N, C-alpha and C positions, 0 to 999 in steps of 0.2 A: 613522373608516373607513380612515386610511391605515395605521395600525398593526394592523388585522386583515388588509388588503390584503399588507403586509409578512410577516406570520406565513403567509399562503397561499402567498405567493412562497417562504419558508424550508422549508414543506412539501412544495412541489412539489420544490424542491432536494434535499432529502432522500431523497425518494421515488425521483428518478430516479438519484441518485448511488448510493444503496443497491443500486437494483435492477442498474445496471451492475457495482457490486462483485461482486453475486451472481453475474452473469453470466461473469465473469472467473473468479471462484472454481470454478464450474462447468465452465470450460474447462479449469481446472488439475487437477480432478479427472479429466476425461475424457481428458486427455492424460498422467496418470500412468504409464499403461502402456507410454508412447511413447518409444523411447530418445532420439529427435530432438527432444522436446518441451523447451521452455524455459520456465521458470515465470514467470509473470506475477502482477505487484502492481498494483490499482487506486491510481493517485494522486487522493485527494481533497483539494483545497485549499479553504480557507474562502475566502467570497466576502464582499465589502465591502456594506453595506446602504446605504439612503439617509437623507440626514439628515432627522430627525423635528423637529416644531415646538417641541419641548421642547428641541432642541438635542443630542440625544444621537444617535450613530450606531451601531444595533445591527447585528450582522452580517447577512448574508442566507444562512447556512448554508453548505453545502459544494457542491462540483460535482467531476465527474469530468474532470480537466485533461489525464491522460495515462495511460498504460499503461506501467509499466517491466517491460524483459526483463531478467531475472536472468541476464547470460552475462558472463563474462571472457575477453575476446578473446586475450589473453596466454596463458592457462590451454588455450583452444581450440587455439591454435598448437603448444603443447606436446605435447598430445594427440595431435594428427593426426601429430607426428612420431614419438611412440613406437608408435602404431598402424602405421605404415609399418615400423617396426622389427622390430616382433613378426611381421608377415606375411612380411618378407624373411627372417627368422630361421628361421620355421618351414618356409618352403618350402626353404630351403638345408638344415634339418636333416632334411625328408623326403628330400631326394635323397642326402644323405650315408647315411642308413638303407638305401637301396637300393643304395649304392656298398659299404656294409659287409656287406650279404649278399653282393654279386658277389665280394668279396675275402676272405670268410670261409673259413677253414681248418679251422675247430673240428671238422667233420663228418668229416674224412678224406679228402675228395674233391674240395677247391679245387684252385687252379693249383699252390700251393706242394706239395702232396702230389705231383701230377703230375711237375713238375720233379724232385722227389726219387726217386719211384718210376722215371723214365727213368734217371737217373743211375747208380742203383743198379743196373739192370738189366746196364749196362756192366761192373760189378763183377762180377756172376755170369758174363758173357760170359767177362772175362779168366781165370775159372778154368776155364772150359769152351767155349773158343773153338771146337770142332769140334762141339759139341751142337748139332743142328738146333733142337731144342725151346727151347732157351736163347736161339737166334738168334731164332726166333719171338716168343718175349716182348719181346725188345728190339725188334723191328719194332712190335709191338703197343702197347708204351709211347711209341714215338716217335709214332704215328698217335695216339694219346690225348691227348698233349701237345699237339699240333698242333692237333687239333679243340678242345682246351680253351681254348688261346690264342686261336684264330680265334672260338669263340663267346663268350668273354669280350669281346673287341673288339665283336661283332655287339651283345652288350648295352648295352655303354657307347655304341655308336653310336645305337642306339635310343634310349637316354635323350636324346642331344641332339636326335634328330629328334621326341620327346614333347616337348623344350622348345620345340623352334621352333615346334610347332603351338600351344602353349599362349600362347607370345608373341604369335603372331596372334589368337588368342581374348580374352586381356587387353587387347590395344591397341582391339580392336573394342569392348570394353565401356569402356573409358576415354574412347573418343571419344564414346560415348553420352552417358555421364555429363556431359563436360566441355559437350555440347550442351545438355542438360538445365539445367546451371547457366547458360549465357548466356543462355537464354529466361527463366529466373527473376530473373536481373538487370534484365531490361527490364520484366518483369511487377512487380518490386518498384519500380524508379524510376518507373513509370507511377503506381502505387496510391499510392506516398508523395509523388508531386508533385502530385496530385489533391488531398490530404487531410493534415491534421497527423496526426503521431504515425507509428509504425513498421508495416510490414505484417509482423507478428509471424507469423503461420501460414506466410509464404511464405519468410520468412529462416529458418524452422525447418526447412523444407525443402531450403532451399538450404545450410544447415550440415550436414544429414544426407547430401546427396550429396557434400559435400565430403570428410566422412570417409571416405565409400566410395571417393573417388578417392583420398585417401591410401592406403587398402588396397592399391592398385594401384602407387602411386609417390609419393616425396616431393614436396610441392608448399609454395610460399608464397604468401601471401595479402595483399592491401593493401585495405582498405575504402576505398571512394570516397565525396566529401562527398555524391553523390546517392543513396547507399545501395547501388548496386552494388559488385561487388568483383573486383579483376584478379587471376588466377592464374599462378603462374609456376613452371615445370619449370626448376630452375637459375636461369640469368638470363634463360631466354627465356620469352616471354609466352605462354600457353597459352588464357587468356580474357581478354578485355578487353571491358568493358560488355557487351553483347549478340552480340558476336561471339566465336567459338571458332576456333581454328586447328586444322584437321583432322589427326588422327595416322593414320599408315598403317604398316603393317608391309609391310617388303621383303626377298624373298630374294635374296643376292646371293652370289657364289662366293668364297672366301676359300681361303687356304693350307690351312685345315683342312677345307675342304669347303664345301657349303652352308648358309648360317646366315642366320637372320631376324634383322633389324635394325628399329629404331624410327625413324620419320622424321617430319617435319612435312610434311603433305599440299601446303601452298601454296609450299613452297620446297624441298622435298626434302632438308632439312637433317638432319642426324642429331639425334637427341634423346638427351639426357644422363641417362639413367635411373638413378635413385639410390632404395634402400629398396623397400618394399612387395613385392606378389608379382611384379610384373613385374622389379623390381630384383633379387629373389631368383632368380628363374626364370633370367636373363641370367648373374647371379652363378655359380649353379649349372652351367649349360651351360659357360659360358668358363672359369671358375677350378676347377672340380671334374672336371666330365665330360671336356673336352677334354685338359686336362692329365693325365689318367689314361690317355686314350687314346694321348698321346704316349708317357708314361712304358711304358705295355705296349708299344708299338711298340719303344721302345729296348730293353727285355729282350727281345722276340722277336728284333730283329736282334743283339742279344748272342748269344743262344743259336744262332742260326743261324751266326754267325761263327765262335763258339769251337768249337762241335761240329764245323764243316766244315773250320777249317783243320787240326783234328787228323785227322779222319777222312780228309782228302784223301791224307794220306801213309802210310795204313794199306793193307792187303790183306785179303781176305776169304778163303775157303776154296778159292776156284777163280779162275783168270784170267777177264779180260773178253773177250769176243767183240765186242762193239760197244756203243758208250756216246755218248749225247747229252747235253750240258750241259744244266743247269736254267735258267741264266741267258743272256739275250741281251743283246746291244748294240745300240744304236741304229744305229748304221752299223760294217760290218765294216772300215771304213778309219779309223775312230777310234781315237786313242791310247787304250791301255785303261785307263791311270788319270786319262784327262780326263774332266771331267763331260759333255762330248759324248757319249763312251761310254756314259752311262747305267748303270754297273755299282752296284749297292747298295755293295759292298764292294770298292773299287778295289785293283789289285794294286801291288806295289812292284818296284823293279830287283831281280833274283835269276835263280833257275835251277829247274827240276825235271827228274825223270828218269822216261823210261818205258822199262819192262824188258819186252821181247819174248821169249815163249817158244814155241819149236817143240814142237808135241804130239808130234812122232815121237821126238824125241831129249831134250825137257824142257831144252835147252840155252838157259839165258835169254842175251841180248844186251842191252846197258845202253846206253841214249841219252840223252845230255844236251840239255836244251832250255832255251836262254837267253831270258830275258825283258828286252828292252833298255828301260828306263824311267828311264835316269839322266839324261835331259834334255838329254844332250850329244850334238849333232848331229841329223840329221834321219832317224835308223833306228828312233825309239822304237817299241814293240810295238804293232802292231794286230791284230785278230782275223784278218785276210788274212796278215799277216806271218807269225803264229803258226803257222798252218794250213801257209804255204809251207815255212817251216822244218822242221815236223814231217815232211813229205812228203819234202823234201830230206836229211833227217837220219837218220831211221828205215828199218828193213827189216823187212816182215811186217804195216806197219800203214800206213792212209791216212786222212789227216785232211781233213774238209771244213766249209764253211760252211754250214748248213742255209738253208732258204728263209726262216726267221724269225731269220736272224743268230745262230744259235748254234753251237758247237761241237761235231763229231760224229768220233767216231774208231772206225773199223771194222778189226777184224783180218782180215788174210788168211786163206783158207782154210788151215786146219793150223797156224793160230797163235794165241795169246793173249796179254795185256798186262796189265800192273799198274803201279802207282806208288809212288814212295817208298822204292826200295830198289834195290840192284846186285846182287842175288842171295845177296850175305852180310850186308850193313850196311844199316842206315837211313840213307835220302839223302831228306831232307825237302824241301818246296817252299819255297825261301827268298823265292820272289817272291809266295806266295799266290793265283797266278793260277788255280790249279785250283778252288780254293774260291770264288775270284770269279766263275769261268765255271760253278760248279755242275759241276763234272767230278770223278767219285769222290767225292761227298759225300753225307752223310746226310739234310740237309733242303734243300728249295726255298724259294724266295721271297724277300721282301725284308724284311717286318716282320710284324706280327701279323695283317695282314689275309688274308696268302695264303701263311702259312707251312704247310708240308707234308713228307711222307716221298719222298724220290726215286724214281721209277718204277722203277729198277733194283733198288733195295732191296726194293722192294715184290712185285717178281717173282722175284727171287732173293735170298732171304735170304741164301744162301750167299755173296753178294758182299759182305754188310756187313763194313766193315773191322774186323779186331782185331787183327791181325799189323803188326809195323814192318819184318820183313825176310823176310816169304813163307816163314816155317819154321813146320813142325808144333809145335802146342801155344803157340805166341806169343801171348800175348794182351796185351802191351805197349801197343798203341793204345787198346784197350778201358780198360786201367788208368788213361790218360791222360785220357780221355773221363770216366771215372767219377770222377776226382779234382776234377773242375769244382764239384762240389758244395761244396766247402769253399777252393777256389783263388781268388784274384783274378781277375775277368773281364779279358780283354785290352782289352774294349770299355767296360767299366764302371769302369775303374779300380782301386780299393781294396778293391773288394767281390766278391764272389762272385755267381753267379747266384741264389742261394738268400737268400742276405743282401739283396740289391738288393728280389727279390720281396716279403721279410718288411717292407721297409723302405717299400714301397708301402702295405701293409696296415695297417702300424704307423701312417703317415701320415694313411690315412683314417679310422682309429678314432681318432685324437688330435683330427683336425678335427671329427669327430663329437661327441667329448665337449665341447671348446671350444665348440661350436656350442649344445650342451646348456646350458652355462654362459650363453652370450650370450642365449639365448631366455629363460631363466628370469630372467635380469636384466631385459630387455627386458618381459617381462610384469609383473614386480614392479613398476617404474616405471609401466606403464601401468595397472595396478591402482589404485596410488596416485593418479595423476592422475584417473583415473575416479570415485575416491571425492572428490577435491577437487570437481571438476564437479558430482557429485552434490549436494553442499553447497551449489553455489553455483546451480546450474540446475534441479536436480531437484525432484521434488514430493514434500512431506511430508504425507501424507492425514491424519496426526493434526493438523498446523497448519492444512490446509485445513478439516479439520472444525471447529475452534475459529472460523476467519474464518467459516464458513457459519453459524453459530450466531450470531456477533456480528452479522453484516450483516442475518439475519433477524429478529433482536431491534430492530435499527436500523430496518429497514423497516415492521416493526409499529409501532413507536413512532411513526413519522413518520406513517403512515397514522392512528393514532390521535388525532396533534396535529392533522392536518387536519380530522377528524372534529368536534374539539371546536372548531376555529375555525368550521368551517361552522355549528355549533350556536350558536356566539356570534353570528354574521352573521344568522342566520335569527331569532333573539330580537330583535336590535337592529331588524331590519326591522319584524318585527310590532309593536314600540314605535312606530315612526314611523307606520304605518299607525293 
């Protein structure tokens, strides 16, 4: 009977082992469609039988001693890195595509075309300085250019605002995923601590969430002996065991404006985000969007300063009766070239000329106004001292400081005034104070945010400066402004306004092309690692079908074996009776 009992034990082991193996194969087939499922293999190990009376030790069949989870942690780590690289490059490429559209001038309506049209309109004005229609075209071109610059800056700022909102959304998503991973850590350690083997389903879910987290930013992982995993952002711990540090987004005021940053909720420490969608959004906002805003501001400042410095030395077709500068100072007692004055384009030591004409005699009187900004002594020019000097030096005009700290000049009844000549010859403003205070200028504003056309020019196009000496038919000032299309800018160094803008457009196009290459490379590496993971962890349905048949046949044979043994036992019992 001992031999028959051993045979029944072997049959029982065979049935249980193959039954469990079939269950595992069925799980593989069921999970084949899930990207997070990891292929499992039953481990059927032979069992040692008991010593028989004849001195032999037959085996006791096999038993399921474990389940092998086919996963390569090093491969998973590399895969997570490439997932973050693909997501980051994809986000930045999308942002660059939008920037390319904003700076694209192929349609002939972009900012480059607007700059060229504006400068060329002054070329037309130099040939027909007395034509009202030509003057109106110059004013219209200036308005269109200013509107285009402001509009482009608004769109760039909107990209930044959208990026900030997306940062907030992604931080919330990342914090939720981190919380789920911490909960799964606890569930895994509990499950594996109470029974041998791995909690394979829980581990698959955790790995899937970890890949989702890698889509948001780069993380590193360390598996702990109890089955939990610690997750790090850079050198900072994000998840440790069943605890996760909360992630929050904080809006803070920076020199570039209001920006959203990522911080740990428990310590308020900044989070160094790299890679992933979140890293890509932040890089797009800070390195792409904000850089282009600053570059556009610099271009606008150059346009304002270069055009205004020339225009302030010119005259229109009529004298000026009243004029208010477009640029205010912080305090009328502040030295004009000091930062406390708050002027966007500080003047220098020099002088300018005011020419006052009597309407009845048309006789001009010329007055030189010195702008003492040499830093010697205590008489450096302020807006107050400049007004006092104009009032004490000139006849026929009165200067004043407006309520909002701007320079205003009014002609007396029967008089008008102009700048930049002595009645015969040009006398330029060597101090640049007129342009700095927005007096007799074409543009107003400090940068791309508020650039506009001076209200005097808008209301009186005949006041648009074209002449250098207030002579009929003189278009030399208009010619000098028109020449800015190919002359180096006084503010931009060795490049002209158009060259600077084209450089911006080219930089964006090159960055987009480079990001295309980077994205393609990241995708290629990611696809290669995905294929490697599929070979290691993926389910091959053909192989599972073979295993299914193999274990099915084994189960049928084990059942037949038990039936044969059972028949033998029944026969033996009948003989004994």
